[in-house]
Structure formats: structure tokens, C-alpha cells
C-alpha positions as CSV (number, residue, x, y, z in Angstrom):
1,X,18.3,-0.5,-26.9
2,X,16.5,-2.6,-24.4
3,X,16.1,-0.7,-21.1
4,X,17.3,-2.4,-18.0
5,X,15.4,-2.4,-14.7
6,X,17.0,-1.2,-11.4
7,X,16.7,-4.5,-9.7
8,X,17.8,-6.8,-12.5
9,X,20.0,-9.5,-11.1
10,X,18.4,-9.2,-7.6
11,X,16.7,-12.4,-6.3
12,X,13.9,-12.1,-3.7
13,X,12.7,-15.1,-1.8
14,X,9.1,-14.3,-0.8
15,X,7.8,-16.4,2.1
16,X,5.0,-13.9,2.8
17,X,1.2,-14.1,2.2
18,X,-1.9,-12.0,2.3
19,X,-1.2,-8.3,1.6
20,X,1.7,-6.4,3.2
21,X,4.5,-8.8,2.2
22,X,3.1,-9.7,-1.3
23,X,2.6,-6.0,-2.1
24,X,6.2,-5.3,-1.2
25,X,7.5,-8.2,-3.3
26,X,5.3,-7.3,-6.2
27,X,6.8,-3.8,-6.4
28,X,10.3,-5.3,-6.2
29,X,9.3,-7.6,-9.1
30,X,7.9,-4.6,-11.0
31,X,11.4,-3.1,-10.6
32,X,13.0,-6.1,-12.2
33,X,13.8,-8.4,-9.2
34,X,13.5,-12.2,-9.7
35,X,10.8,-12.9,-7.1
36,X,10.2,-16.5,-6.1
37,X,6.9,-16.8,-4.2
38,X,6.9,-19.8,-1.8
39,X,3.5,-21.2,-0.8
40,X,2.7,-24.0,1.6
41,X,0.7,-27.0,0.2
42,X,-2.5,-25.3,1.2
43,X,-1.5,-22.1,-0.6
44,X,-1.6,-18.4,0.2
45,X,-4.9,-17.9,2.1
46,X,-5.9,-15.0,-0.2
47,X,-6.4,-17.5,-3.0
48,X,-9.7,-18.3,-1.2
49,X,-10.6,-14.7,-0.4
50,X,-13.6,-14.2,-2.7
51,X,-15.7,-13.8,-4.6
52,X,-15.0,-12.4,-7.1
53,X,-12.9,-15.2,-8.8
54,X,-11.6,-15.4,-12.3
55,X,-11.2,-19.0,-13.5
56,X,-10.7,-20.0,-9.8
57,X,-8.2,-17.3,-9.1
58,X,-9.4,-14.7,-6.5
59,X,-9.2,-11.0,-7.4
60,X,-7.5,-10.4,-4.0
61,X,-4.7,-12.8,-4.8
62,X,-4.3,-11.5,-8.3
63,X,-3.9,-7.8,-7.2
64,X,-0.5,-8.2,-5.5
65,X,1.3,-11.2,-7.1
66,X,2.4,-10.3,-10.6
67,X,6.0,-10.5,-11.6
68,X,6.7,-13.5,-9.4
69,X,7.5,-17.2,-10.0
70,X,5.4,-19.4,-7.8
71,X,6.5,-22.6,-6.1
72,X,5.0,-24.9,-3.5
73,X,7.2,-26.1,-0.6
74,X,6.3,-28.1,2.5
75,X,8.3,-26.6,5.3
76,X,7.3,-29.4,7.6
77,X,9.5,-31.8,5.7
78,X,13.3,-32.0,5.8
79,X,13.4,-31.8,2.0
80,X,11.3,-28.6,2.1
81,X,13.6,-27.0,4.6
82,X,16.7,-27.8,2.6
83,X,15.2,-26.4,-0.6
84,X,14.4,-23.1,1.2
85,X,17.9,-22.9,2.7
86,X,19.4,-23.5,-0.7
87,X,17.2,-20.8,-2.2
88,X,18.2,-18.4,0.7
89,X,21.9,-19.1,-0.1
90,X,21.2,-17.9,-3.7
91,X,19.0,-14.9,-2.8
92,X,19.7,-11.2,-2.1
93,X,16.5,-10.6,-0.1
94,X,14.1,-12.7,1.9
95,X,10.7,-11.4,2.9
96,X,8.6,-13.2,5.5
97,X,5.6,-12.4,7.7
98,X,5.5,-15.3,10.2
99,X,5.1,-14.6,13.9
100,X,8.5,-13.9,15.6
101,X,10.3,-17.2,16.3
102,X,8.3,-19.3,13.9
103,X,11.0,-19.7,11.3
104,X,13.6,-20.4,13.9
105,X,12.0,-23.8,14.3
106,X,12.8,-24.6,10.7
107,X,16.3,-23.2,10.8
108,X,15.3,-20.3,8.6
109,X,15.6,-17.5,11.0
110,X,17.8,-14.5,10.3
111,X,20.7,-15.6,12.6
112,X,21.0,-19.0,11.0
113,X,20.7,-17.8,7.4
114,X,23.0,-14.8,8.0
115,X,25.8,-17.2,9.0
116,X,25.2,-19.2,5.8
117,X,24.7,-16.1,3.5
118,X,26.1,-12.9,5.2
119,X,24.9,-10.8,2.3
120,X,21.3,-11.8,2.7
121,X,18.8,-8.9,3.5
122,X,16.2,-10.5,5.7
123,X,12.9,-8.5,6.0
124,X,10.4,-9.5,8.6
125,X,6.9,-8.0,8.5
126,X,4.8,-8.6,11.6
127,X,1.9,-7.0,13.6
128,X,4.1,-5.6,16.4
129,X,7.7,-6.2,15.5
130,X,10.4,-8.5,16.7
131,X,10.8,-6.8,20.1
132,X,8.5,-5.5,22.9
133,X,5.8,-7.0,25.0
134,X,3.3,-7.4,22.1
135,X,5.7,-9.1,19.6
136,X,3.9,-12.4,19.9
137,X,0.5,-11.0,19.3
138,X,-1.0,-11.6,15.8
139,X,-1.8,-8.5,13.8
140,X,-4.2,-7.8,11.0
141,X,-4.9,-4.5,9.3
142,X,-8.4,-3.9,10.8
143,X,-7.3,-4.5,14.4
144,X,-4.2,-2.3,13.9
145,X,-6.4,0.5,12.6
146,X,-8.4,0.2,15.8
147,X,-5.5,-0.2,18.2
148,X,-3.3,2.3,16.5
149,X,-5.7,5.3,16.7
150,X,-6.7,5.5,13.0
151,X,-10.3,4.5,13.6
152,X,-10.7,7.1,16.4
153,X,-10.1,9.9,13.8
154,X,-12.1,8.3,10.9
155,X,-15.8,8.7,10.5
156,X,-18.5,11.3,11.2
157,X,-18.1,13.2,14.4
158,X,-21.1,11.6,16.1
159,X,-21.0,8.3,14.2
160,X,-19.3,5.0,14.6
161,X,-15.5,5.0,14.4
162,X,-14.6,3.7,10.9
163,X,-11.8,1.9,9.2
164,X,-10.6,3.1,5.8
165,X,-12.0,1.5,2.6
166,X,-8.7,-0.1,1.7
167,X,-6.2,-2.0,4.0
168,X,-4.0,1.1,4.3
169,X,-1.9,-0.3,7.3
170,X,-0.9,-3.4,5.3
171,X,-0.1,-1.4,2.2
172,X,1.9,1.3,4.1
173,X,3.8,-1.5,6.0
174,X,4.5,-3.0,2.6
175,X,5.8,0.4,1.4
176,X,8.0,0.7,4.4
177,X,9.4,-2.7,3.7
178,X,10.2,-1.7,0.2
179,X,12.0,1.5,1.4
180,X,14.0,-0.5,4.0
181,X,15.0,-3.2,1.4
182,X,16.2,-0.7,-1.1
183,X,18.1,1.2,1.6
184,X,19.7,-2.1,2.8
185,X,20.7,-3.0,-0.8
186,X,22.4,0.3,-1.1
187,X,24.1,-0.1,2.3
188,X,25.3,-3.5,1.3
189,X,27.3,-1.9,-1.6
190,X,29.3,-0.1,1.1
191,X,29.5,-2.7,3.9
192,X,29.2,-6.0,2.0
193,X,26.7,-7.2,4.6
194,X,23.0,-7.9,4.7
195,X,20.9,-7.1,7.7
196,X,17.7,-7.9,9.5
197,X,14.8,-5.4,8.7
198,X,12.1,-5.3,11.4
199,X,8.9,-3.8,9.9
200,X,5.7,-3.8,11.9
201,X,2.1,-2.9,11.0
202,X,1.7,-1.1,14.3
203,X,4.8,1.1,13.8
204,X,3.7,1.8,10.3
205,X,0.3,2.9,11.5
206,X,1.8,5.3,14.1
207,X,4.2,6.7,11.5
208,X,1.2,7.3,9.2
209,X,-0.6,9.5,11.7
210,X,1.7,12.3,10.8
211,X,0.2,15.7,11.4
212,X,-2.7,14.4,13.4
213,X,-0.3,12.7,15.9
214,X,1.8,15.9,16.0
215,X,-1.3,18.0,16.8
216,X,-2.0,15.7,19.8
217,X,1.7,15.6,21.0
218,X,2.0,19.4,20.8
219,X,-1.4,20.3,22.2
220,X,-2.2,17.4,24.5
221,X,-5.8,17.5,23.1
222,X,-7.4,14.4,21.7
223,X,-8.2,14.7,18.0
224,X,-11.8,14.4,16.9
225,X,-13.4,12.7,14.0
226,X,-14.2,15.3,11.3
227,X,-15.8,13.0,8.6
228,X,-14.6,14.3,5.3
229,X,-13.4,17.5,6.7
230,X,-9.8,18.4,7.7
231,X,-8.6,19.0,11.3
232,X,-6.3,21.9,10.3
233,X,-7.6,23.3,7.0
234,X,-11.0,24.9,6.3
235,X,-12.8,24.5,3.8
236,X,-11.2,21.2,2.9
237,X,-14.0,18.7,2.6
238,X,-17.0,17.4,0.6
239,X,-20.1,19.5,-0.1
240,X,-23.5,18.6,-1.4
241,X,-24.7,20.2,-4.6
242,X,-28.2,20.0,-6.0
243,X,-27.6,16.6,-7.7
244,X,-24.7,15.0,-5.7
245,X,-21.5,15.5,-3.8
246,X,-18.1,16.9,-4.7
247,X,-14.9,17.8,-2.8
248,X,-12.9,21.0,-2.6
249,X,-9.5,21.5,-1.0
250,X,-8.8,25.2,-0.2
251,X,-5.1,25.1,0.8
252,X,-4.4,28.7,1.5
253,X,-6.0,32.1,2.1
254,X,-5.5,33.3,-1.5
255,X,-7.5,30.3,-2.7
256,X,-10.2,31.2,-0.2
257,X,-10.5,34.7,-1.5
258,X,-10.9,33.3,-5.1
259,X,-13.5,30.9,-3.8
260,X,-15.6,33.7,-2.2
261,X,-15.2,35.8,-5.3
262,X,-16.4,32.9,-7.5
263,X,-19.4,32.5,-5.2
264,X,-20.2,36.2,-5.5
265,X,-19.6,36.6,-1.8
266,X,-16.3,38.5,-1.4
267,X,-17.5,39.9,1.9
268,X,-17.0,36.4,3.5
269,X,-13.3,36.4,2.8
270,X,-13.1,40.0,4.1
271,X,-14.6,39.0,7.4
272,X,-11.8,38.9,10.0
273,X,-13.3,35.7,11.4
274,X,-12.7,33.9,8.1
275,X,-9.8,35.9,6.5
276,X,-7.1,33.4,7.7
277,X,-7.1,29.7,7.8
278,X,-6.7,29.6,11.6
279,X,-9.7,31.8,11.9
280,X,-11.7,29.5,9.6
281,X,-10.7,26.5,11.7
282,X,-11.8,28.2,14.9
283,X,-15.0,29.3,13.3
284,X,-15.7,26.1,11.4
285,X,-19.2,25.7,12.8
286,X,-20.2,29.1,11.2
287,X,-18.4,29.1,7.9
288,X,-19.2,25.5,6.8
289,X,-23.0,25.8,7.0
290,X,-22.8,29.1,5.2
291,X,-20.8,27.6,2.3
292,X,-23.0,24.5,2.3
293,X,-26.2,26.5,1.9
294,X,-24.7,28.2,-1.2
295,X,-23.4,25.0,-2.8
296,X,-26.8,23.4,-2.8
297,X,-28.0,25.9,-5.4
298,X,-26.3,24.4,-8.4
299,X,-25.2,21.0,-9.8
300,X,-21.9,19.3,-9.3
301,X,-20.8,19.9,-12.9
302,X,-21.6,23.6,-12.6
303,X,-19.6,24.0,-9.5
304,X,-16.7,22.0,-10.8
305,X,-16.5,24.1,-13.9
306,X,-16.5,27.3,-11.9
307,X,-14.0,26.0,-9.3
308,X,-11.6,24.8,-12.1
309,X,-11.8,28.2,-13.7
310,X,-10.9,29.9,-10.4
311,X,-8.1,27.4,-10.0
312,X,-9.4,26.0,-6.8
313,X,-8.6,22.3,-6.2
314,X,-11.8,20.3,-6.6
315,X,-13.1,17.0,-7.8
316,X,-16.3,14.9,-8.1
317,X,-16.7,11.9,-5.8
318,X,-16.5,9.1,-8.3
319,X,-17.1,5.4,-8.1
320,X,-14.7,2.8,-9.6
321,X,-16.4,2.7,-12.9
322,X,-16.0,6.4,-13.3
323,X,-12.4,6.3,-12.1
324,X,-11.3,3.6,-14.5
325,X,-13.1,5.3,-17.4
326,X,-11.0,8.5,-17.0
327,X,-8.7,9.2,-20.0
328,X,-5.8,9.9,-17.6
329,X,-5.9,6.4,-16.3
330,X,-5.1,5.1,-19.8
331,X,-2.7,8.0,-20.4
332,X,-0.8,7.2,-17.2
333,X,-0.8,3.5,-17.8
334,X,-2.6,2.9,-14.5
335,X,-4.7,0.1,-16.0
336,X,-2.7,-2.7,-17.5
337,X,-3.7,-6.0,-19.1
338,X,-1.6,-9.2,-18.8
339,X,-1.9,-12.5,-20.5
340,X,-2.9,-15.3,-18.1
341,X,-2.9,-19.0,-18.9
342,X,-6.4,-19.6,-17.6
343,X,-8.0,-16.2,-17.4
344,X,-6.9,-14.9,-20.7
345,X,-6.6,-11.1,-20.6
346,X,-6.2,-10.1,-17.0
347,X,-6.8,-6.4,-16.0
348,X,-4.7,-5.1,-13.2
349,X,-3.9,-1.7,-11.6
350,X,-0.7,-0.5,-13.0
351,X,2.4,0.7,-11.1
352,X,2.5,4.3,-9.9
353,X,6.3,4.3,-10.4
354,X,7.3,6.2,-13.5
355,X,11.0,6.0,-14.3
356,X,12.4,7.5,-17.5
357,X,15.5,5.3,-17.8
358,X,14.6,2.1,-15.9
359,X,10.9,1.7,-16.4
360,X,8.6,-0.8,-14.7
361,X,7.9,-3.9,-16.8
362,X,5.0,-6.3,-16.5
363,X,6.8,-9.6,-17.2
364,X,5.0,-12.4,-15.4
365,X,1.3,-13.0,-14.6
366,X,0.4,-13.8,-11.0
367,X,1.5,-17.4,-10.8
368,X,-0.8,-20.4,-10.7
369,X,-0.2,-22.4,-7.5
370,X,3.1,-24.1,-7.9
371,X,3.4,-23.1,-11.5
372,X,7.2,-22.7,-11.4
373,X,8.2,-25.4,-8.8
374,X,9.8,-27.7,-11.3
375,X,11.6,-24.8,-13.1
376,X,13.1,-23.4,-9.8
377,X,14.1,-26.9,-8.5
378,X,15.8,-27.5,-11.8
379,X,17.8,-24.3,-11.5
380,X,18.9,-25.4,-8.1
381,X,20.1,-28.7,-9.6
382,X,17.5,-30.8,-7.8
383,X,16.1,-32.4,-10.9
384,X,19.4,-32.9,-12.7
385,X,21.0,-35.2,-10.1
386,X,18.2,-37.7,-9.5
387,X,16.9,-36.2,-6.3
388,X,13.2,-36.0,-5.7
389,X,11.1,-32.8,-5.9
């Protein structure tokens, strides 16, 4: 029996571009939604964000646009505005990331569309939200990492404040949008009404600060940068072996005892300064150099074997080639290959959502620009009654 997907029969109108919105709508598409990606005549700007390119398609664009049908609509024309309104009338969800007030000029704001389609769930993703003194300010991941405090806690203690290697604010905002949309779809089954979802990168960044923000709010003390170390757990960081680096994550005192026994230094765990995690945090400057001096005496592979045997969480610090060569990547279907009309076999990172009864499906390659315009217009009846595209 063919397995259904949880969002079969749900139509998503995707007016977003770049990363947060497209990531959100890709996941909805992975879950079975019919996602219609609407691009302006100049296209989603990430189409030009390269190299690398594959047959003219940027790797950046390809990473978040599978399971969508792509159309090109010019919002500056009356015909384009009418097509989008007609699509909104036939959609369950609309996702957009224009600045607040922009779509009102085109009659495509929440209030206008809600009157026409009361069941529409309208998700706005912006830098600073639909309210507040900063709502009109543009927002990009890097500036939000700076403004929202993340860079102040990332990097080496005496080094330059650093952003993360991936646009985590965009991606986390996209995840928040997914959560809100799924909740709103569930709410609609009870109320019969759609609603306006206001997701901001800034809010998402603050929410993501989690325990570090709580440390500050409770203590009043500004958090410091700890590099690869942890503010509240010791030892929980990278160490240098004789031939490279590796990471260990000692999450409790029992693991620390096993670590010291494995190192042949049980007396370290018996020292009252280091016996508890709070003691190790307070005496970080003493315990870390002591451990570091020991770890330099053997190779990464030797330490990892011993740490695994002692059941202490650990891992090598791997590059992408090493990561995507791991058997578990294939076993967990985290590398998928899709047929693409110009590229051929297109490798993509798979979905982390594993669902036994309603699994993710990889149905549609990232669309070529405007690839499905005629198909979608025909479904709307535009090409059957003599009207122009």
C-alpha cells in the first residue's frame, strides 16, 4: 500500500527567497505539501550566489528548493497581482519574507487575503517582525548574529567575535515558521480559521540563546567567549592529540571518573576541586591544561578507541569529505540523489525527519526558473479560456 504523507492535499504558496523561507517551504514539501514557488522575473537572488554552480544552477539555490513547483510572476503588473490572488484563494498556507507593508501595496497583505480566504494561514518571516520600532529595518543572518548576541559568545576568548559556519539564524527562523504553520493547521481544524504568523530572525536568535541567556538573566554577569569549550560543563571541548584534534563531551561526574580512570589518573577525579562539575567549571583554568598535556601523548585514533571503550562521548573533528563518507550517512539516508533535467544526478542532503507511517518523499527536483508556470496557470484556468499568461 502506498504510504501517504502528512501534508498531502495542503497547498503552500511560497513568495519567499534566500534561505529562511525557502528552507521552511522545502520541509513542508518534503512532508507532502504542494509548494508553488513564485519568483519575480529576475529570480530568487540565490540563483546567482556562487560558485559553485551545476549547469547554471547555484548550489545555494539547490539546497533548499526541492519538492516545489516553480513559476515566474511579475507582481508589478495587474495580471501578476491577479494570478497571485487567485493562487492565494486556492492555498492553505502563504509564506513570504518581504519587509512589513510591502505586499500591502499589491493587495496581497494578510488582511486583504484573509477577507477573501478566511482559512488562509499567512506566515511572514522578517528581520525584526511586524511590530516594534525596528520592524522596517532589513535583516540578514550575519547582522542578526551580531546584533542578537550570538557573536559575542562565539570564538576564542581573546579573539575576534565570530559568526557560526552556517546561517543558523535563518535556518532556526525557518524551523520556527514550520512549527507555527503546523500548529496553525491544527488550530484551523478546531476554529475553521487561518491566522497571521509573525516570525522574526531576531526573535529566533534570542530564543536560540537558551541556557546562555538564562545564565545572564539569572546572574547578571555577561557571558564570555569560550571557543570550543562550554560555559557550564567541564571538560566539554576539543583537545589536541599528537596528530590532530578531537572532541569530548563529559556530561556528568560519573563520566568524569571513568575519563580519569581511562587516563590512569584516578586521583584527578578524587580531588575535591574536580570531583563535581561545578568545581571543574570554577577551576577550569587548572583542570583543562592538565588534561591537555595528557592528550598530546597519543594519536586521535588511540584516544577515540579508549574513550569509546569507556563510554565517554567523543568524536573526531571531521571535514565534509569525511562526514559524507561515513556509513551512517548512507544508512540514515542523509545523502539523497535526485534526477534533474539539466544536471542529471543531483546530490542533496536528506531530510532529518524519519516517520514510520508517513515518510518524507523526494518527489520534485529544485525547479528551473519558471519551469511550472504554464502548468500552474493551466490549473487556474488561465490558459483554457483564452487569457494570456
